[in-house]
C-alpha positions as CSV (number, residue, x, y, z in Angstrom):
1,X,-43.9,-58.8,4.5
2,X,-42.6,-55.4,3.3
3,X,-39.6,-55.8,1.0
4,X,-36.5,-53.8,1.8
5,X,-36.6,-50.4,0.1
6,X,-34.1,-49.6,-2.6
7,X,-32.7,-46.2,-3.1
8,X,-34.2,-45.7,-6.5
9,X,-37.1,-48.1,-6.9
10,X,-40.4,-47.0,-5.2
11,X,-43.9,-48.4,-5.5
12,X,-46.3,-45.5,-4.9
13,X,-50.1,-45.2,-4.9
14,X,-52.6,-42.4,-5.1
15,X,-56.2,-42.5,-4.2
16,X,-59.3,-40.9,-5.7
17,X,-61.3,-40.6,-2.5
18,X,-64.9,-39.6,-2.0
19,X,-65.4,-38.6,1.7
20,X,-68.7,-38.3,3.4
21,X,-68.9,-34.8,4.7
22,X,-68.5,-34.5,8.4
23,X,-68.4,-38.3,8.9
24,X,-64.9,-38.8,10.3
25,X,-65.2,-42.3,11.6
26,X,-66.7,-43.5,8.3
27,X,-64.0,-41.8,6.3
28,X,-61.2,-43.0,8.5
29,X,-62.3,-46.6,8.2
30,X,-62.4,-46.3,4.4
31,X,-58.9,-44.6,4.3
32,X,-57.6,-47.6,6.4
33,X,-59.2,-50.0,3.9
34,X,-57.6,-48.3,0.9
35,X,-54.3,-48.1,2.7
36,X,-54.3,-51.8,3.5
37,X,-55.3,-52.7,0.0
38,X,-52.5,-50.6,-1.4
39,X,-49.9,-52.1,1.0
40,X,-51.0,-55.6,0.0
41,X,-50.3,-54.7,-3.6
42,X,-46.8,-53.6,-2.7
43,X,-47.3,-49.9,-2.2
44,X,-44.6,-48.3,0.0
45,X,-46.0,-44.8,-0.1
46,X,-49.7,-44.0,-0.3
47,X,-51.1,-40.5,-0.9
48,X,-54.7,-39.4,0.0
49,X,-56.3,-36.1,-1.0
50,X,-56.6,-32.7,0.7
51,X,-59.0,-32.5,3.7
52,X,-60.2,-36.0,3.0
53,X,-60.8,-37.0,6.6
54,X,-63.9,-34.7,7.0
55,X,-64.4,-33.5,3.4
56,X,-63.4,-30.2,1.9
57,X,-66.7,-28.4,2.0
58,X,-67.2,-29.2,5.7
59,X,-64.6,-26.6,6.7
60,X,-65.8,-24.0,4.2
61,X,-69.5,-24.2,5.2
62,X,-70.3,-20.9,7.0
63,X,-73.2,-22.6,8.8
64,X,-70.9,-24.9,10.8
65,X,-69.7,-23.1,14.0
66,X,-66.0,-22.5,14.2
67,X,-65.9,-24.2,17.6
68,X,-67.2,-27.4,15.9
69,X,-64.6,-27.2,13.2
70,X,-61.8,-26.7,15.8
71,X,-63.1,-29.7,17.8
72,X,-63.1,-31.9,14.6
73,X,-59.5,-31.0,13.6
74,X,-56.5,-33.2,14.2
75,X,-53.3,-32.7,16.1
76,X,-50.3,-34.7,17.0
77,X,-51.6,-37.5,19.2
78,X,-55.3,-37.1,18.3
79,X,-57.2,-40.4,18.1
80,X,-57.4,-40.3,14.3
81,X,-53.7,-39.4,13.9
82,X,-52.8,-42.2,16.3
83,X,-54.8,-44.7,14.3
84,X,-53.2,-43.7,11.0
85,X,-49.8,-43.7,12.6
86,X,-50.3,-47.2,14.0
87,X,-51.5,-48.4,10.5
88,X,-48.4,-47.0,8.8
89,X,-46.2,-48.8,11.4
90,X,-48.2,-52.0,11.0
91,X,-48.1,-52.0,7.2
92,X,-44.5,-50.6,7.0
93,X,-45.6,-47.7,4.7
94,X,-45.5,-44.0,4.3
95,X,-49.0,-42.7,4.5
96,X,-50.0,-39.1,3.7
97,X,-53.5,-37.9,4.4
98,X,-55.0,-34.4,4.1
99,X,-56.8,-33.1,7.3
100,X,-57.5,-29.9,9.2
101,X,-54.9,-29.4,11.9
102,X,-55.5,-27.5,15.2
103,X,-52.7,-25.6,16.8
104,X,-54.1,-23.8,19.8
105,X,-57.0,-21.7,18.4
106,X,-55.6,-21.7,14.9
107,X,-56.8,-24.0,12.1
108,X,-54.6,-25.1,9.2
109,X,-55.2,-27.0,6.0
110,X,-52.6,-29.6,6.5
111,X,-51.1,-32.9,5.3
112,X,-50.3,-35.4,8.0
113,X,-47.3,-37.5,7.1
114,X,-47.0,-40.9,8.8
115,X,-43.9,-43.0,8.5
116,X,-43.2,-46.7,9.0
117,X,-41.2,-46.1,12.1
118,X,-44.1,-44.2,13.8
119,X,-42.8,-40.7,13.0
120,X,-45.6,-38.1,12.4
121,X,-45.0,-34.8,10.7
122,X,-47.4,-32.2,9.3
123,X,-47.2,-29.7,6.5
124,X,-49.4,-26.6,6.7
125,X,-50.6,-25.3,3.3
126,X,-48.7,-22.1,2.6
127,X,-51.2,-20.7,0.1
128,X,-54.8,-21.2,1.1
129,X,-57.1,-20.8,-1.9
130,X,-60.0,-18.3,-2.0
131,X,-62.6,-18.9,0.7
132,X,-60.1,-21.1,2.6
133,X,-58.6,-17.9,3.9
134,X,-61.7,-17.2,5.9
135,X,-61.2,-20.4,7.9
136,X,-57.5,-21.5,7.7
137,X,-54.3,-19.8,8.7
138,X,-51.4,-19.6,6.3
139,X,-48.5,-22.0,6.8
140,X,-45.0,-20.7,6.4
141,X,-42.7,-23.7,6.3
142,X,-41.8,-26.0,3.4
143,X,-41.5,-29.7,4.5
144,X,-39.3,-32.4,3.1
145,X,-40.1,-35.9,4.2
146,X,-37.0,-38.0,5.0
147,X,-37.4,-41.4,3.3
148,X,-35.1,-44.2,2.0
149,X,-35.6,-42.7,-1.5
150,X,-34.2,-39.3,-0.4
151,X,-36.2,-36.2,0.6
152,X,-39.8,-36.1,-0.8
153,X,-41.4,-32.8,-1.3
154,X,-45.0,-31.8,-0.7
155,X,-47.4,-29.0,-1.5
156,X,-51.2,-28.8,-1.3
157,X,-53.3,-28.0,-4.4
158,X,-53.0,-24.2,-5.0
159,X,-49.4,-24.4,-3.6
160,X,-48.5,-26.7,-6.6
161,X,-50.5,-25.1,-9.5
162,X,-49.8,-21.4,-9.0
163,X,-46.6,-21.1,-7.0
164,X,-43.8,-23.0,-8.7
165,X,-41.3,-21.6,-6.2
166,X,-42.3,-24.2,-3.6
167,X,-41.8,-27.2,-5.9
168,X,-38.6,-25.7,-7.2
169,X,-37.2,-25.1,-3.7
170,X,-37.9,-28.7,-2.7
171,X,-36.2,-30.0,-5.8
172,X,-33.2,-27.9,-5.1
173,X,-33.1,-29.6,-1.7
174,X,-32.9,-33.0,-3.3
175,X,-36.5,-34.1,-3.9
176,X,-37.0,-36.5,-6.8
177,X,-40.7,-37.0,-5.9
178,X,-43.2,-34.3,-5.1
179,X,-46.6,-35.0,-3.5
180,X,-49.8,-33.0,-4.3
181,X,-52.8,-33.8,-2.1
182,X,-55.5,-31.7,-3.8
183,X,-59.2,-30.8,-3.8
184,X,-59.8,-29.8,-7.4
185,X,-63.3,-29.3,-8.6
186,X,-65.0,-29.7,-12.0
187,X,-67.6,-27.0,-12.8
188,X,-70.0,-29.5,-14.3
189,X,-72.8,-26.9,-14.9
190,X,-70.8,-25.6,-17.8
191,X,-70.3,-27.2,-21.2
192,X,-66.7,-28.4,-21.7
193,X,-66.1,-28.6,-17.9
194,X,-64.2,-31.9,-18.1
195,X,-61.8,-30.5,-20.8
196,X,-61.3,-27.4,-18.7
197,X,-60.4,-29.4,-15.7
198,X,-58.1,-31.6,-17.7
199,X,-56.2,-28.7,-19.2
200,X,-55.7,-26.9,-15.9
201,X,-55.0,-29.9,-13.7
202,X,-52.9,-32.1,-15.9
203,X,-51.0,-29.4,-17.7
204,X,-49.9,-27.8,-14.5
205,X,-48.7,-31.1,-13.2
206,X,-47.0,-32.0,-16.5
207,X,-45.2,-28.6,-16.5
208,X,-44.0,-29.2,-12.9
209,X,-42.7,-32.6,-13.8
210,X,-41.1,-31.5,-17.1
211,X,-39.5,-28.2,-15.9
212,X,-38.0,-29.8,-12.8
213,X,-37.3,-33.3,-14.1
214,X,-39.1,-35.0,-11.3
215,X,-42.0,-37.4,-10.4
216,X,-45.3,-36.0,-9.1
217,X,-47.9,-38.0,-7.3
218,X,-51.3,-36.2,-7.1
219,X,-54.3,-37.4,-5.2
220,X,-57.7,-35.7,-5.6
221,X,-61.1,-35.9,-4.1
222,X,-63.9,-37.3,-6.3
223,X,-67.7,-37.0,-6.3
224,X,-70.1,-34.6,-4.7
225,X,-69.5,-32.9,-1.4
226,X,-71.9,-30.4,0.2
227,X,-71.9,-28.1,-2.8
228,X,-68.9,-29.0,-5.0
229,X,-68.2,-31.7,-7.5
230,X,-64.7,-33.0,-7.2
231,X,-63.1,-34.4,-10.4
232,X,-60.8,-37.1,-9.3
233,X,-58.0,-37.6,-11.7
234,X,-55.4,-38.9,-9.2
235,X,-52.3,-39.8,-11.0
236,X,-48.5,-40.3,-11.0
237,X,-46.5,-38.4,-13.6
238,X,-42.8,-38.4,-14.2
239,X,-39.9,-38.7,-16.6
240,X,-39.5,-41.6,-19.0
241,X,-36.6,-42.2,-21.4
242,X,-37.8,-41.7,-25.0
243,X,-36.3,-43.3,-28.1
244,X,-34.5,-40.0,-28.7
245,X,-32.6,-40.3,-25.5
246,X,-34.6,-37.4,-24.0
247,X,-36.9,-37.5,-21.0
248,X,-40.6,-37.3,-21.8
249,X,-43.3,-36.8,-19.1
250,X,-45.2,-40.1,-18.8
251,X,-48.4,-41.0,-16.8
252,X,-47.4,-44.1,-14.8
253,X,-50.7,-44.5,-12.9
254,X,-54.2,-43.2,-12.9
255,X,-55.1,-40.3,-15.2
256,X,-56.9,-36.9,-15.3
257,X,-59.8,-38.6,-17.1
258,X,-60.5,-41.1,-14.3
259,X,-63.2,-39.9,-11.9
260,X,-64.0,-43.2,-10.3
261,X,-63.1,-43.8,-6.6
262,X,-60.2,-46.1,-6.3
263,X,-56.4,-46.6,-5.9
264,X,-53.8,-46.3,-8.7
265,X,-50.4,-47.8,-8.2
266,X,-47.0,-47.7,-10.1
267,X,-43.4,-48.8,-9.5
268,X,-41.1,-45.9,-10.3
269,X,-37.4,-45.6,-11.1
270,X,-36.5,-42.4,-9.3
271,X,-33.0,-42.5,-10.9
272,X,-34.8,-41.0,-14.0
273,X,-35.4,-37.8,-12.1
274,X,-32.8,-35.6,-13.7
275,X,-33.6,-32.5,-11.5
276,X,-32.4,-30.3,-14.4
277,X,-32.3,-27.1,-12.4
278,X,-29.5,-28.3,-10.1
279,X,-27.3,-30.0,-12.7
280,X,-23.9,-28.7,-13.3
281,X,-23.5,-26.9,-16.6
282,X,-20.4,-27.2,-18.8
283,X,-18.8,-24.2,-17.1
284,X,-18.8,-25.9,-13.8
285,X,-21.6,-24.1,-12.1
286,X,-25.3,-24.6,-11.7
287,X,-28.0,-22.9,-13.9
288,X,-30.2,-22.5,-10.8
289,X,-29.2,-19.3,-9.1
290,X,-31.2,-18.7,-5.9
291,X,-28.8,-16.1,-4.6
292,X,-30.0,-13.9,-7.5
293,X,-33.7,-14.8,-7.3
294,X,-33.9,-13.6,-3.6
295,X,-33.0,-10.1,-4.7
296,X,-36.2,-10.0,-6.9
297,X,-38.5,-9.9,-3.8
């Protein structure tokens, strides 16, 4: 039985997931298996990677007709979405899964957000990366997930690494936890590729956690797809009180060095999320000044 959630204490899990390209039923069954295993271990929120339901390269393959990609995409009430929604209700968890979303004739790189009460939301990636722009429309709306632990923010991959405005906005709206479903590759043909991945991936996440004073859960694909090698490294980072009474960034679960498929889980104390940018300063105001920033653009 799922324990009653506390305001500050959350058990979260992230999954290194290796999808079989184009094999939705097989991938869906394995997602269900990982989710059940995580819930049995006490996870209350489980995060899967970007486009994990069909595989990332499936949607970027120019040889696959657009009509086929549209037919394979999910929407509110699609059979796969209904199965995952039912699973979240059954297990009493929040389940987040990356999948292509169809809206009319438009295709989005989305995260489907399933709640324990049966609620389904989607977030459409605001900043598609590179070749994604040939196949996916740009989203335009930040999403905060309403949970017993307060609002939870989300961005997908490129959103999180190169556009800190999104994470910062969501923190300003109360988020203490930010979710990053991602599809980050390792260029293994080049010497030093693992170190390069580690520097880019972990350091960007560490910076986001440190500069905002929040927890970040990141779930990456792993293994070979059609033409890309995904590096795994799913992990949960966040503040931890140091002996010097300062908040350090700590890896609570997983790690950038871990490329094996599997689930990593941690129990987090979200009260440590200082959310520095929205704290009051000694003068009685906030350091964060969105009314000024909007004039920059």
